[in-house]
GUVO-533274 format. One record per residue (C-alpha): x, y, z; residue number from 1; residue in one letter. Coordinates in steps of 0.001 Angstrom, whole numbers, plus 500000, padded with zeros to 6 digits. Layout:
((X Y Z) NUM "A"),
...
***
This chain:
((500304 500074 499959) 1 "M"),
((500950 503636 499368) 2 "T"),
((502149 505137 502072) 3 "Q"),
((502478 508965 502861) 4 "Q"),
((503297 511455 505763) 5 "L"),
((501360 511834 508518) 6 "A"),
((500845 514814 507961) 7 "G"),
((499205 514570 504671) 8 "H"),
((497305 512034 505981) 9 "L"),
((495514 514413 508142) 10 "L"),
((494769 516882 505214) 11 "V"),
((493526 514246 503998) 12 "D"),
((491002 513049 506409) 13 "C"),
((489747 517312 506818) 14 "L"),
((489091 517059 503264) 15 "L"),
((487160 513715 503615) 16 "A"),
((484999 515453 506082) 17 "Q"),
((484458 518295 503585) 18 "G"),
((486875 520869 505324) 19 "V"),
((487263 523865 502622) 20 "T"),
((489109 526036 504828) 21 "H"),
((491012 526140 507653) 22 "A"),
((491990 529364 509518) 23 "F"),
((495664 529249 511529) 24 "G"),
((499195 530551 512091) 25 "V"),
((501872 528794 511496) 26 "P"),
((503915 526815 513880) 27 "G"),
((507144 524984 513293) 28 "E"),
((505213 521812 515727) 29 "S"),
((502825 520999 512246) 30 "Y"),
((505314 521742 509772) 31 "L"),
((503976 518218 507959) 32 "A"),
((500343 519422 508047) 33 "V"),
((501603 522571 506729) 34 "L"),
((503161 520775 503448) 35 "D"),
((499869 518685 503214) 36 "G"),
((498151 521841 502819) 37 "L"),
((500669 523156 500357) 38 "H"),
((500459 519436 498313) 39 "A"),
((496130 519749 498716) 40 "R"),
((495833 523524 498040) 41 "R"),
((493621 523390 494832) 42 "D"),
((491005 521545 497326) 43 "Q"),
((491571 523096 500574) 44 "I"),
((492362 527064 501468) 45 "R"),
((494598 527638 504471) 46 "F"),
((493704 531090 505614) 47 "I"),
((496898 532625 507054) 48 "T"),
((495711 535174 510226) 49 "C"),
((498097 537733 512386) 50 "R"),
((497141 535992 515849) 51 "Q"),
((495409 533222 516841) 52 "E"),
((492748 534406 518815) 53 "G"),
((491623 535864 515445) 54 "G"),
((492416 532595 513766) 55 "A"),
((490188 530687 516166) 56 "A"),
((487677 533628 516053) 57 "F"),
((487080 533022 512477) 58 "M"),
((486917 529056 511990) 59 "A"),
((484168 529757 514898) 60 "E"),
((482531 531874 512636) 61 "A"),
((482776 529193 509477) 62 "H"),
((481284 526826 511751) 63 "G"),
((478452 528880 512604) 64 "K"),
((477660 529721 509007) 65 "L"),
((477828 526271 507633) 66 "T"),
((476592 523414 510174) 67 "G"),
((479958 521836 510173) 68 "R"),
((483004 522435 512455) 69 "P"),
((485421 525290 511831) 70 "G"),
((488869 524029 511860) 71 "V"),
((491730 526021 513309) 72 "C"),
((495124 524788 512936) 73 "M"),
((497671 526462 515951) 74 "V"),
((500880 525544 517524) 75 "T"),
((501972 524716 521052) 76 "R"),
((501859 526667 524210) 77 "G"),
((500934 530338 523454) 78 "P"),
((499438 529161 519868) 79 "G"),
((496638 527043 521854) 80 "A"),
((496710 529715 525288) 81 "T"),
((496046 532129 522198) 82 "N"),
((493621 530363 520671) 83 "A"),
((491362 529788 523750) 84 "S"),
((488863 532130 523566) 85 "I"),
((487946 530905 520224) 86 "G"),
((487095 527486 521900) 87 "V"),
((485183 528953 525102) 88 "H"),
((483532 531367 522361) 89 "T"),
((482705 527528 520155) 90 "A"),
((481542 526319 523348) 91 "F"),
((478764 528704 524910) 92 "Q"),
((477601 529382 521553) 93 "D"),
((477274 525987 520779) 94 "S"),
((479067 525661 517421) 95 "T"),
((480796 523111 515937) 96 "P"),
((484849 523821 515342) 97 "M"),
((487989 521527 515414) 98 "V"),
((490769 523114 516985) 99 "L"),
((494269 521470 515812) 100 "L"),
((497361 522082 518005) 101 "V"),
((500577 521204 516906) 102 "G"),
((502761 519780 520055) 103 "D"),
((506148 518669 521538) 104 "V"),
((507887 515308 520120) 105 "A"),
((506629 512426 521958) 106 "S"),
((510227 511957 523390) 107 "D"),
((509964 515562 525058) 108 "C"),
((506499 515164 526791) 109 "R"),
((506703 515168 530699) 110 "D"),
((509473 517153 531318) 111 "R"),
((508371 521171 530484) 112 "E"),
((509427 520775 527120) 113 "A"),
((509100 524526 525245) 114 "F"),
((505886 526124 524770) 115 "Q"),
((504444 522765 526753) 116 "E"),
((501121 522526 527822) 117 "V"),
((498817 520009 529261) 118 "D"),
((496002 520191 526828) 119 "Y"),
((493158 517612 528865) 120 "S"),
((494019 520260 531657) 121 "S"),
((493360 523148 530141) 122 "F"),
((491090 522273 527932) 123 "F"),
((489358 519247 528933) 124 "G"),
((485866 518929 529949) 125 "P"),
((486689 519302 533785) 126 "S"),
((486849 522727 533083) 127 "T"),
((483145 523027 532067) 128 "K"),
((483336 525527 529207) 129 "G"),
((486013 525082 526978) 130 "F"),
((486289 522132 524621) 131 "A"),
((483457 518807 524372) 132 "K"),
((486867 516843 524123) 133 "R"),
((490683 516779 523761) 134 "V"),
((492502 513747 522692) 135 "E"),
((495950 513248 521792) 136 "R"),
((496861 511087 518176) 137 "I"),
((500182 509525 519350) 138 "D"),
((499611 506763 516577) 139 "D"),
((500039 507582 512657) 140 "A"),
((497820 504975 511655) 141 "D"),
((494774 506100 513864) 142 "R"),
((494242 509987 512539) 143 "I"),
((491415 508703 510693) 144 "P"),
((489854 507275 513752) 145 "E"),
((490547 510598 515737) 146 "Y"),
((490000 512802 513111) 147 "V"),
((486056 511326 512162) 148 "A"),
((485081 511557 516034) 149 "R"),
((486345 515000 516522) 150 "A"),
((483691 516161 513744) 151 "F"),
((481407 513436 515242) 152 "A"),
((481675 514790 518412) 153 "T"),
((481305 518759 517242) 154 "A"),
((478101 518484 515205) 155 "M"),
((476265 515667 517608) 156 "N"),
((473806 516564 520335) 157 "G"),
((474891 520582 521843) 158 "R"),
((477470 521326 519316) 159 "P"),
((481042 522479 520448) 160 "G"),
((484593 522585 519913) 161 "P"),
((486862 519441 520017) 162 "V"),
((490643 519258 520400) 163 "V"),
((492963 517277 518871) 164 "L"),
((496834 517424 519656) 165 "V"),
((499081 516829 517109) 166 "L"),
((502674 515190 518489) 167 "P"),
((505664 516901 516131) 168 "E"),
((507272 513529 515506) 169 "D"),
((503944 511567 515104) 170 "M"),
((503038 514075 512158) 171 "L"),
((506683 513240 510167) 172 "T"),
((505779 509520 510114) 173 "R"),
((504789 507132 507395) 174 "M"),
((502154 505842 506977) 175 "T"),
((499358 503819 504831) 176 "A"),
((496192 504425 506869) 177 "A"),
((493186 505745 504750) 178 "Q"),
((490578 508886 505581) 179 "P"),
((487037 507603 506895) 180 "L"),
((484256 508272 505430) 181 "P"),
((482367 512115 505738) 182 "R"),
((480412 511928 509422) 183 "V"),
((476972 513589 509518) 184 "E"),
((475285 514927 512335) 185 "A"),
((472943 512289 514721) 186 "V"),
((469056 513648 514492) 187 "Q"),
((467701 513029 517848) 188 "A"),
((463587 512891 517218) 189 "W"),
((461294 514363 520219) 190 "S"),
((459481 511387 521573) 191 "D"),
((455468 510954 520456) 192 "P"),
((453941 511010 524124) 193 "G"),
((456085 514137 524528) 194 "A"),
((454405 516223 521734) 195 "L"),
((451376 514602 522481) 196 "R"),
((451986 516368 526277) 197 "T"),
((453171 519553 524775) 198 "L"),
((450122 519335 522641) 199 "R"),
((447895 519254 525746) 200 "E"),
((449739 522162 527875) 201 "M"),
((448867 524519 524798) 202 "L"),
((445733 523405 524503) 203 "L"),
((445624 524598 528356) 204 "A"),
((447792 528385 527646) 205 "S"),
((446150 531492 527779) 206 "K"),
((449692 533295 527101) 207 "Q"),
((452218 530576 525387) 208 "P"),
((456019 532348 524270) 209 "L"),
((458029 530659 522014) 210 "V"),
((462020 531626 522448) 211 "I"),
((464124 530207 519826) 212 "A"),
((467939 529920 519388) 213 "G"),
((470812 527746 520442) 214 "G"),
((472789 525906 517581) 215 "G"),
((472014 523436 514934) 216 "G"),
((469543 525178 512980) 217 "W"),
((469770 525300 509463) 218 "T"),
((467088 527144 506760) 219 "P"),
((464634 523726 506466) 220 "Q"),
((464174 523926 510636) 221 "S"),
((463940 527588 510767) 222 "A"),
((460899 526975 508323) 223 "Q"),
((459101 524437 509687) 224 "A"),
((459748 526182 513398) 225 "L"),
((457951 529308 511150) 226 "Q"),
((455408 526792 510513) 227 "R"),
((454487 525418 513801) 228 "F"),
((454258 529191 515170) 229 "A"),
((451775 529705 512079) 230 "E"),
((449643 526961 512894) 231 "N"),
((449596 527638 516054) 232 "W"),
((449594 531669 516190) 233 "K"),
((452195 531806 518529) 234 "L"),
((454653 534588 519521) 235 "P"),
((458151 533837 518905) 236 "V"),
((461502 535591 520422) 237 "G"),
((464601 534708 519627) 238 "N"),
((467383 534084 522417) 239 "A"),
((470302 536315 523152) 240 "F"),
((472215 536596 519776) 241 "R"),
((470639 533878 517703) 242 "F"),
((468154 536902 516380) 243 "Q"),
((467855 535170 512852) 244 "D"),
((466515 531926 514073) 245 "T"),
((463321 533573 513293) 246 "F"),
((462320 536435 511135) 247 "D"),
((462222 539427 512289) 248 "N"),
((459928 540465 509312) 249 "H"),
((457398 538091 510627) 250 "H"),
((454046 539669 512404) 251 "P"),
((454322 536459 514453) 252 "L"),
((457924 538274 515471) 253 "Y"),
((458234 539445 519401) 254 "A"),
((461886 540774 519371) 255 "G"),
((465020 539576 520561) 256 "D"),
((465284 537980 524407) 257 "V"),
((468958 539178 525466) 258 "G"),
((470803 542048 527032) 259 "I"),
((468453 545791 526662) 260 "G"),
((465447 543751 525727) 261 "L"),
((462587 545863 525698) 262 "S"),
((460681 546177 529195) 263 "P"),
((457815 545162 527802) 264 "K"),
((459092 541925 526134) 265 "L"),
((460891 541182 529392) 266 "A"),
((457457 541875 531581) 267 "A"),
((455807 539407 528295) 268 "R"),
((458634 536799 529438) 269 "V"),
((457194 537022 533337) 270 "K"),
((453926 537050 532905) 271 "A"),
((453697 533984 529861) 272 "S"),
((452023 530677 531673) 273 "D"),
((453870 528757 529062) 274 "L"),
((457124 529143 527648) 275 "I"),
((458659 527259 524630) 276 "I"),
((462366 527123 524721) 277 "A"),
((463371 525611 521494) 278 "I"),
((467131 525216 521026) 279 "G"),
((468642 527846 523636) 280 "P"),
((470081 526309 526691) 281 "R"),
((468153 529473 528386) 282 "L"),
((471781 530815 529818) 283 "G"),
((472030 534050 531692) 284 "E"),
((471652 536764 529165) 285 "M"),
((468470 535485 527808) 286 "T"),
((466673 535169 531230) 287 "T"),
((467798 537952 532165) 288 "G"),
((470372 537038 535472) 289 "N"),
((467850 534193 535609) 290 "Y"),
((465298 536523 536780) 291 "T"),
((462854 536323 533689) 292 "L"),
((463155 532733 534146) 293 "I"),
((464052 532019 537462) 294 "E"),
((466039 529025 538272) 295 "A"),
((466203 525800 538971) 296 "P"),
((462142 526411 538941) 297 "R"),
((460383 528327 537369) 298 "P"),
((457307 530560 537880) 299 "K"),
((456137 529697 534304) 300 "Q"),
((455293 526673 532919) 301 "K"),
((458451 525414 530648) 302 "L"),
((459366 522928 527953) 303 "V"),
((462746 522912 527036) 304 "H"),
((463398 521054 523567) 305 "I"),
((467453 520658 523745) 306 "H"),
((470025 518568 521116) 307 "A"),
((472175 517670 524457) 308 "S"),
((470180 515139 527094) 309 "A"),
((472889 516679 529519) 310 "E"),
((471744 520188 529019) 311 "E"),
((468014 519444 529795) 312 "L"),
((466978 520017 533833) 313 "N"),
((470484 521438 534752) 314 "R"),
((469762 524718 535036) 315 "V"),
((465624 524991 535072) 316 "F"),
((463290 521749 536321) 317 "Q"),
((461268 521612 533050) 318 "A"),
((458057 521163 533631) 319 "D"),
((458453 518614 530286) 320 "L"),
((462140 517956 529023) 321 "A"),
((462349 516956 524919) 322 "I"),
((465695 515558 523796) 323 "N"),
((465509 516510 520208) 324 "A"),
((467626 518096 517695) 325 "T"),
((466655 521316 516192) 326 "M"),
((466295 519729 512584) 327 "N"),
((464005 517002 514098) 328 "A"),
((462662 519004 516031) 329 "A"),
((461066 521581 514083) 330 "A"),
((459919 519027 511786) 331 "R"),
((457964 517610 514761) 332 "S"),
((456054 520450 515816) 333 "L"),
((455201 521271 512005) 334 "E"),
((453176 518832 512123) 335 "V"),
((451648 519005 515849) 336 "L"),
((447795 519429 514992) 337 "S"),
((446225 522575 515893) 338 "A"),
((442871 524027 517057) 339 "P"),
((440973 526110 514462) 340 "V"),
((440925 528963 516992) 341 "S"),
((443036 529714 520115) 342 "V"),
((442971 532164 523140) 343 "P"),
((446269 533798 522815) 344 "W"),
((445300 535585 519234) 345 "E"),
((445616 539602 520717) 346 "A"),
((447904 538300 522996) 347 "W"),
((450184 537441 519958) 348 "T"),
((449231 540206 518080) 349 "A"),
((450018 543227 521292) 350 "S"),
((453567 540610 521198) 351 "A"),
((454366 542401 517503) 352 "N"),
((452791 545512 518104) 353 "A"),
((455964 546376 521063) 354 "D"),
((458465 544888 518822) 355 "Y"),
((457446 547612 516390) 356 "L"),
((456632 550072 518805) 357 "A"),
((460667 549293 520320) 358 "N"),
((461840 550375 516749) 359 "L"),
((460568 553829 517427) 360 "V"),
((463998 555438 518779) 361 "P"),
((464536 557651 521597) 362 "Q"),
((465912 561216 520878) 363 "A"),
((469594 561248 521822) 364 "L"),
((472168 564050 521728) 365 "P"),
((474998 564424 519167) 366 "G"),
((475215 565078 516062) 367 "D"),
((474968 560746 514699) 368 "I"),
((472087 559451 514635) 369 "D"),
((472610 555702 514835) 370 "M"),
((468962 554583 514570) 371 "P"),
((469219 556247 511816) 372 "A"),
((472219 554838 510599) 373 "I"),
((471102 551063 511283) 374 "V"),
((467562 552460 509024) 375 "G"),
((469877 553038 506210) 376 "L"),
((471953 549581 506807) 377 "L"),
((468578 547596 505851) 378 "Q"),
((467844 549686 503026) 379 "R"),
((471171 549179 501665) 380 "Y"),
((472811 545881 502322) 381 "L"),
((471617 542861 500643) 382 "P"),
((468771 540447 501939) 383 "A"),
((471613 537562 502650) 384 "D"),
((474087 539817 504392) 385 "A"),
((476034 538553 506786) 386 "V"),
((476683 541293 510135) 387 "L"),
((478913 540493 512819) 388 "T"),
((479994 542583 515859) 389 "N"),
((481765 541973 519141) 390 "G"),
((480940 542871 522433) 391 "A"),
((480055 546052 523985) 392 "G"),
((477441 548273 523611) 393 "N"),
((477784 549498 520387) 394 "F"),
((476681 546492 518878) 395 "A"),
((473280 547262 521022) 396 "S"),
((472094 549287 517805) 397 "W"),
((472511 546684 515483) 398 "I"),
((470828 544560 517913) 399 "H"),
((467522 546646 518979) 400 "R"),
((466930 548058 515278) 401 "F"),
((468101 545925 512524) 402 "F"),
((465462 542993 511451) 403 "K"),
((467214 539898 510175) 404 "H"),
((465254 538125 507478) 405 "H"),
((467734 535143 508742) 406 "G"),
((467819 531144 508226) 407 "L"),
((464021 530659 507244) 408 "A"),
((464522 532874 503490) 409 "K"),
((467932 531139 503530) 410 "G"),
((470638 531911 504590) 411 "H"),
((472604 533021 508166) 412 "K"),
((472440 536375 508679) 413 "T"),
((474156 536977 511878) 414 "Q"),
((477446 536054 513844) 415 "L"),
((477666 537258 517142) 416 "A"),
((479218 535922 520095) 417 "P"),
((476622 534682 523318) 418 "T"),
((479807 534031 524995) 419 "V"),
((480595 538268 524979) 420 "G"),
((483629 538392 523933) 421 "A"),
((485317 541462 522342) 422 "M"),
((487326 541410 519067) 423 "G"),
((485303 539188 517487) 424 "Y"),
((483407 540962 514795) 425 "G"),
((486568 541871 512760) 426 "V"),
((487333 538355 512036) 427 "P"),
((484273 536627 512033) 428 "A"),
((483012 539469 509170) 429 "G"),
((486607 538641 507103) 430 "I"),
((485344 535154 507458) 431 "A"),
((482159 535528 506572) 432 "A"),
((483641 537161 503201) 433 "A"),
((485831 534101 502873) 434 "I"),
((483352 531430 503653) 435 "T"),
((480535 532489 501435) 436 "T"),
((480999 535531 499081) 437 "G"),
((478378 537588 500360) 438 "R"),
((478503 540899 501774) 439 "V"),
((479913 541076 505593) 440 "A"),
((479544 543534 507441) 441 "F"),
((480752 544379 510746) 442 "T"),
((479899 547343 513620) 443 "I"),
((482666 547521 516417) 444 "A"),
((483263 549832 518760) 445 "G"),
((486923 551432 519697) 446 "D"),
((488237 549152 522090) 447 "G"),
((486514 545862 520161) 448 "D"),
((488255 546764 517055) 449 "F"),
((491482 546825 518719) 450 "L"),
((490996 543565 519837) 451 "M"),
((492016 541879 516667) 452 "N"),
((492308 545171 514376) 453 "G"),
((495572 542985 513066) 454 "Q"),
((493411 540636 510551) 455 "E"),
((492139 543213 507992) 456 "L"),
((496108 542224 506726) 457 "A"),
((494320 538802 506705) 458 "T"),
((491388 539976 504759) 459 "A"),
((494167 542232 502470) 460 "V"),
((495904 538677 501644) 461 "Q"),
((493039 536434 500917) 462 "H"),
((491104 538819 498743) 463 "G"),
((488639 539487 501528) 464 "A"),
((486059 542301 501211) 465 "K"),
((484264 543089 504668) 466 "S"),
((482755 546893 505814) 467 "I"),
((483227 547574 509064) 468 "I"),
((481457 550552 511166) 469 "V"),
((483484 551518 513917) 470 "L"),
((481909 553579 516686) 471 "L"),
((484263 556031 518456) 472 "N"),
((483646 557493 521272) 473 "N"),
((487081 556902 523549) 474 "G"),
((486247 554641 525928) 475 "M"),
((484964 550570 526823) 476 "Y"),
((481713 552017 526411) 477 "G"),
((480013 549085 528353) 478 "T"),
((482221 549474 531327) 479 "I"),
((481820 553031 531812) 480 "R"),
((477960 552684 531735) 481 "M"),
((478014 549962 534637) 482 "H"),
((480699 551993 536208) 483 "Q"),
((478356 555065 536521) 484 "E"),
((475924 552959 537646) 485 "K"),
((477708 551694 540174) 486 "Q"),
((480391 553897 541578) 487 "Y"),
((478905 557333 540111) 488 "P"),
((481556 560109 538387) 489 "Q"),
((484481 557220 539706) 490 "H"),
((486054 556864 535988) 491 "E"),
((488629 554569 536269) 492 "S"),
((490443 552551 533392) 493 "G"),
((487643 552327 530800) 494 "S"),
((488907 555888 529105) 495 "R"),
((490705 555305 525608) 496 "L"),
((493721 557069 523492) 497 "N"),
((493087 556131 520309) 498 "N"),
((495051 556103 517088) 499 "P"),
((493573 557716 513588) 500 "D"),
((491189 554352 512418) 501 "F"),
((491039 555566 509457) 502 "A"),
((494669 555630 508829) 503 "A"),
((495077 552693 510081) 504 "L"),
((492743 551322 507817) 505 "A"),
((494477 552796 504969) 506 "R"),
((497176 551218 506179) 507 "A"),
((496258 547585 506160) 508 "Y"),
((494917 548378 502586) 509 "G"),
((491366 548543 503166) 510 "Y"),
((489749 552230 502245) 511 "A"),
((489302 554236 505780) 512 "G"),
((487275 557501 506378) 513 "V"),
((485804 559013 508799) 514 "R"),
((482478 561013 509556) 515 "I"),
((481299 563371 512106) 516 "T"),
((477149 563710 511071) 517 "R"),
((474555 561445 510056) 518 "T"),
((473678 562568 506495) 519 "E"),
((477098 561542 505275) 520 "E"),
((477084 558284 506349) 521 "F"),
((474674 557208 503241) 522 "E"),
((476877 557908 500950) 523 "A"),
((480236 556482 502338) 524 "E"),
((478013 553410 502934) 525 "L"),
((477610 553060 499127) 526 "L"),
((481011 553878 498434) 527 "A"),
((481625 550755 500371) 528 "A"),
((479067 548614 498617) 529 "L"),
((480570 549341 495373) 530 "A"),
((484857 549415 495578) 531 "R"),
((485968 545999 495490) 532 "P"),
((488472 546048 498277) 533 "E"),
((486813 546419 502149) 534 "G"),
((486377 549595 503737) 535 "T"),
((486313 550958 507477) 536 "L"),
((483928 553693 507885) 537 "I"),
((484953 555407 511601) 538 "E"),
((482094 557106 512974) 539 "V"),
((482483 559683 516010) 540 "T"),
((479792 559175 518515) 541 "L"),
((479144 561314 521226) 542 "D"),
((480193 559754 524304) 543 "P"),
((476579 560689 525972) 544 "E"),
((475392 558093 523882) 545 "V"),
((475698 555226 525861) 546 "I"),
((472759 552939 524933) 547 "T"),
((470024 553096 522743) 548 "T"),
((467908 554452 525641) 549 "R"),
((469736 556353 527919) 550 "A"),
((472595 559414 528173) 551 "T"),
((475716 558683 530556) 552 "L"),
((474097 561662 532465) 553 "S"),
((471416 560155 533331) 554 "S"),
((472509 557234 533827) 555 "I"),
((474879 559000 536237) 556 "T"),
((472442 561139 537795) 557 "Q"),
((469728 557996 538570) 558 "G"),
((472901 556465 540661) 559 "A"),
((473305 559310 542425) 560 "L"),
((469592 560180 543582) 561 "K"),
((470085 555781 544934) 562 "Q"),
((472915 556907 547137) 563 "K"),
((470854 559656 548838) 564 "L"),
***
């Protein structure tokens, strides 16, 4: 049988799993894999990134967009620890991902060799927040087994990240092993008895509410969810940063249940007598710090449908727990027979009316009208554009005012970290441009951008175009807001002295412009959409405009009054 380097076999195994892109930073610990990528460069693209955190975010974004594991390649020690932010994001966001880590040679192991790390301890399931599985491949002949298992683990149940550790000497051995066939995610179907119980609970309800989100959704499952909601005339809210799960333009849409949610929607969640959570794990942000839906026993009746049996009844004791993957769950729900009329039609209509009313902005100071800018984005961005953001108050403008067509229309349109990681938006937007070829739009803050702004070099090198709107208010805005709420007039550590962002973008090869007034934005957005290269539009934002609902001064004054 023909033999080849183990590093080449690894690449063949990735190809067998349908991998088209790998994101990473090269390292001498996996040179044999890089050589395999060179040999198969017409079949798989290696996207050379500038920092492992950016590379891991790109792989995570790829996983969100495709539903197949995004692949990230890094070297040992510092490379792996830098990439950990993307692994943590994939874990909390339930995104399939595989991180390949080049490691020290076997004969150096356990001596604290150069850059050595115990990856099972660092990434292992015992951390309760990094990888679903961590494995070290010591036998080159077993590479196909480990790769196939990594992809299966990443996709099955609650999707998430898997780490494979690759000793340098193992990768240079010769092997005759052959790749295993492509693995697909296993579908878990709802128990028929549980579906009958769910129907009975719906028939007994007066104010039901669906909350949809989490990983594992496809256009087909989103369409089935929509048909279920239409059959039963149910109001549907999307979980935190899964705002494209249900079409925001649909008359049954109730809004996003996340940070800074509409006060009326928060009250509606509490007033509901039946919450049907389809897909989300109901984390802290979706539940308002576990107050809208109380843990461990909610005041509302709770039906929790989730792909992982281990997640069910872990935090919330549900009245009905259903272990099902999203495609299977939604297809079961869409055929659940509904009555001719339901008593909650007015409740559903008012939920959508409240959502539409929340799109009407409050008056805020300054020369930049952010709701108007989001309105221009809504007008000019294609319906299938991918919108990305990192973490910060700047993202709330998109979250509140932009209406996603979303998965039911055929495309995933939101890449946003439920883990709340700063620096995610820029690399995610670049990955979206590389992966899909669709328009990729990123909203960033000044602090957020500088976490991974170096990846503009990656975009230029690989011919990717993204459009970045950078809101510059000279501070870590979210932190400053919380400082003023808890320690008013005691600013500490949140002020920023920034570079010339437009000039910095131009230095990387992007077009870079700055605007100070709302009326300047439309022409710059149209120019950005038309030009072949990426664009950064820096928007000088008044520090007073700290949230979509309140000024910095009003927050300070409110906190001072409470202290009197």
